[in-house]
C-alpha positions in Angstrom: -71.6 64.5 -94.0 -70.1 64.2 -97.5 -73.0 62.2 -98.8 -75.6 64.9 -97.8 -74.3 67.2 -100.5 -74.7 64.6 -103.3 -78.1 63.5 -101.9 -79.6 67.0 -101.8 -78.5 67.7 -105.4 -79.7 64.3 -106.6 -83.1 64.4 -104.9 -83.7 68.0 -106.1 -83.0 66.8 -109.6 -85.4 63.9 -109.2 -88.1 66.4 -108.4 -87.0 68.4 -111.5 -86.5 71.6 -109.5 -83.9 74.4 -110.1 -81.9 75.6 -107.1 -84.1 78.7 -107.1 -87.3 76.7 -107.2 -86.1 74.4 -104.5 -84.9 77.2 -102.3 -88.5 78.7 -102.4 -90.0 75.2 -101.6 -87.9 74.6 -98.5 -87.6 78.3 -97.6 -83.8 78.3 -97.8 -81.8 80.9 -99.7 -80.5 79.9 -103.1 -76.9 80.6 -102.0 -77.3 78.2 -99.0 -78.7 75.5 -101.3 -75.6 75.9 -103.6 -73.3 75.8 -100.6 -74.9 72.6 -99.4 -74.8 70.9 -102.7 -71.2 71.8 -103.4 -70.2 70.7 -99.9 -68.9 74.1 -98.8 -71.1 74.0 -95.7 -73.3 71.5 -93.9 -76.9 71.9 -93.1 -77.7 72.5 -89.4 -80.2 70.3 -87.6 -83.2 72.6 -88.2 -82.5 72.6 -91.9 -82.0 68.8 -92.0 -85.4 68.6 -90.4 -86.8 70.8 -93.2 -85.1 68.7 -95.9 -86.3 65.4 -94.2 -89.9 66.6 -94.2 -89.7 67.9 -97.8 -88.2 64.7 -99.3 -90.1 62.4 -96.9 -86.9 60.6 -96.0 -85.4 60.1 -92.5 -82.6 62.4 -91.6 -80.4 59.4 -90.9 -80.8 58.2 -94.5 -80.1 61.7 -95.9 -76.9 61.9 -94.0 -75.5 58.3 -94.2 -76.9 56.7 -97.3 -75.9 57.2 -100.9 -79.3 58.1 -102.4 -77.9 58.8 -105.8 -78.5 55.1 -106.5 -82.3 55.8 -106.8 -83.7 56.6 -110.2 -86.9 58.1 -108.8 -88.1 59.7 -105.6 -90.8 57.3 -104.5 -89.0 55.9 -101.5 -90.7 53.6 -99.0 -90.2 54.7 -95.4 -90.1 51.5 -93.3 -89.1 52.9 -90.0 -85.9 52.3 -88.0 -84.6 55.4 -89.6 -84.0 53.9 -93.0 -85.5 53.7 -96.5 -86.0 51.0 -99.1 -85.8 51.7 -102.8 -89.2 50.4 -104.3 -87.8 48.9 -107.5 -84.6 48.1 -109.4 -84.7 47.9 -113.2 -82.5 46.4 -115.8 -81.3 48.0 -119.0 -84.7 47.2 -120.7 -86.5 49.1 -117.8 -87.9 45.8 -116.5 -88.3 45.1 -112.7 -85.6 42.9 -111.3 -85.3 40.9 -108.1 -82.3 41.3 -105.8 -80.8 38.0 -104.8 -79.4 37.7 -101.3 -76.6 35.0 -101.8 -75.5 32.7 -99.0 -72.4 34.9 -98.6 -74.5 38.0 -98.4 -77.0 36.6 -96.0 -74.4 36.4 -93.3 -74.0 40.2 -93.5 -77.6 41.1 -94.3 -78.4 42.3 -90.7 -75.6 44.8 -90.9 -76.1 45.6 -94.5 -79.9 45.7 -95.2 -80.1 49.4 -94.6 -77.0 50.2 -96.7 -78.0 51.2 -100.2 -74.5 50.3 -101.4 -74.8 46.8 -100.0 -78.2 46.3 -101.6 -76.9 47.7 -104.9 -74.1 45.1 -105.1 -76.5 42.1 -104.8 -76.9 40.1 -108.0 -80.3 40.4 -109.7 -82.7 38.1 -111.6 -86.0 38.6 -113.4 -89.3 36.7 -113.1 -91.8 38.2 -115.4 -94.9 36.4 -114.0 -94.6 37.9 -110.5 -97.2 40.7 -109.7 -96.2 44.3 -109.2 -94.3 44.8 -105.9 -90.9 44.9 -104.3 -89.5 41.3 -104.4 -86.2 39.9 -103.1 -84.8 36.3 -103.1 -83.4 34.7 -100.0 -81.4 31.5 -99.5 -82.8 29.0 -97.0 -80.5 27.2 -94.5 -81.4 24.3 -92.4 -84.4 22.0 -92.2 -86.9 23.9 -90.1 -89.4 24.2 -92.9 -88.8 20.7 -94.3 -90.1 19.2 -96.6 -91.9 22.1 -98.2 -88.7 24.2 -98.4 -85.4 22.5 -98.0 -81.9 23.5 -97.1 -80.3 25.3 -100.2 -83.6 26.3 -101.7 -84.3 30.0 -102.6 -87.4 31.7 -101.5 -88.8 34.8 -103.5 -90.8 37.1 -101.2 -92.6 40.4 -101.5 -91.8 43.3 -99.1 -94.5 44.3 -96.6 -94.6 47.7 -95.2 -96.7 46.8 -92.2 -96.0 43.7 -90.1 -99.6 44.1 -88.7 -101.0 43.2 -92.1 -99.6 39.6 -92.0 -102.0 36.8 -92.8 -102.6 33.9 -90.5 -101.0 30.6 -91.4 -98.9 32.2 -94.2 -95.1 32.0 -94.6 -92.8 35.0 -94.3 -89.1 35.9 -94.3 -88.5 37.9 -91.1 -85.5 40.0 -90.1 -84.9 40.6 -86.4 -81.9 42.0 -84.6 -81.5 38.9 -82.4 -82.2 36.2 -85.0 -81.2 37.7 -88.3 -83.1 36.3 -91.2 -85.6 33.5 -90.5 -88.2 31.8 -92.7 -91.4 30.8 -90.7 -95.0 30.1 -90.9 -96.8 32.9 -89.0 -99.9 32.7 -86.8 -101.8 35.8 -85.7 -103.8 34.6 -82.7 -101.9 37.0 -80.4 -101.6 39.9 -82.8 -104.0 42.1 -80.7 -101.2 42.1 -78.2 -98.7 42.9 -80.9 -97.1 39.4 -80.9 -96.7 37.0 -83.8 -96.2 33.3 -83.4 -93.5 31.9 -85.6 -93.7 28.2 -86.4 -91.6 25.7 -88.3 -93.3 23.1 -90.6 -90.7 20.6 -89.2 -92.3 19.9 -85.9 -88.9 19.0 -84.3 -88.7 22.8 -83.8 -90.8 24.6 -81.2 -92.9 27.7 -82.1 -92.1 30.9 -80.4 -93.5 34.5 -80.1 -91.9 37.7 -81.3 -93.1 41.3 -80.6 -93.9 43.4 -83.7 -91.4 46.0 -82.5 -88.6 43.5 -82.9 -89.3 43.0 -86.7 -86.9 45.1 -88.9 -88.1 43.7 -92.2 -90.8 41.3 -93.3 -91.3 39.6 -96.7 -94.3 37.5 -97.7 -93.5 34.2 -99.4 -94.4 34.2 -103.1 -92.6 31.1 -104.5 -89.9 28.6 -103.8 -87.1 27.9 -106.2 -86.2 24.3 -105.4 -82.6 23.3 -105.8 -82.3 19.6 -106.4 -85.2 17.1 -106.4 -87.7 15.7 -103.8 -87.2 12.1 -102.5 -89.9 9.5 -103.3 -91.1 9.4 -99.6 -91.5 13.2 -99.5 -94.0 13.0 -102.3 -96.0 10.2 -100.7 -99.7 11.3 -100.6 -100.1 10.0 -97.0 -97.1 12.0 -95.8 -98.2 15.2 -97.7 -101.7 14.9 -96.2 -100.4 14.4 -92.7 -98.0 17.4 -93.0 -100.8 19.6 -94.4 -103.0 18.8 -91.3 -100.1 19.3 -89.0 -99.5 22.9 -90.1 -103.2 23.6 -90.1 -104.1 23.5 -93.7 -107.6 22.2 -94.1 -108.6 20.4 -97.3 -111.7 22.5 -97.7 -109.7 25.7 -97.6 -107.2 24.3 -100.1 -110.0 23.3 -102.4 -111.4 26.9 -102.3 -108.0 28.3 -103.1 -107.6 25.9 -106.1 -111.1 26.9 -107.3 -110.2 30.5 -107.2 -107.1 29.9 -109.2 -109.0 28.0 -111.8 -111.6 30.9 -112.1 -108.8 33.4 -112.6 
């Protein structure tokens, strides 16, 4: 448990507590705190529980993850015994977006909970995005064609609660069995804890997934198109047909446009 020593010291520092102040807060002697931080001894399970409760971080993350990569202590607990850092910033203290490259996407299922894996992802900035935790994902295949094509990059915002998904919206979803998928989500069976995942390309059949199978979920914000659209893809008749096929009503679209114009 070598990482636990660095983590305790770093997290204590983030809270701006001396060893003595910290020892009082967690009801552990100052000498034991020093011993843990210097790696001379390891916390027993009851102490790990105390530390987990105090820092509001799962024990698994305290022991296995290098939390010294965090610059503040506002972690987001997303279950499955792991945490996600809420923000990364550049040298100008501006929020940045982690980019999951094609190469990294292959190992994302194994590395998404590894802070070192995430820290090594390249970053980019998009100043017009609202406040939130965003990440960029590469799209493979034609299941969401033609709105999103093979090779495009989707920027999405992290959601803490899969139950808060919106009907007929698109999401990046990580599951143990399927890895990363980009789908349109329908919530008609959400009361039974199931979501229906559908492709805009109707050659692919929709399927249901239980909420418990979702390890991460990110709401679509924008698509970075790589390349250009073909002429037939921009044909108004084809676009109208596709909008109807995925359940987008013109009246609803008109209301959305009106809201955007007002804002």
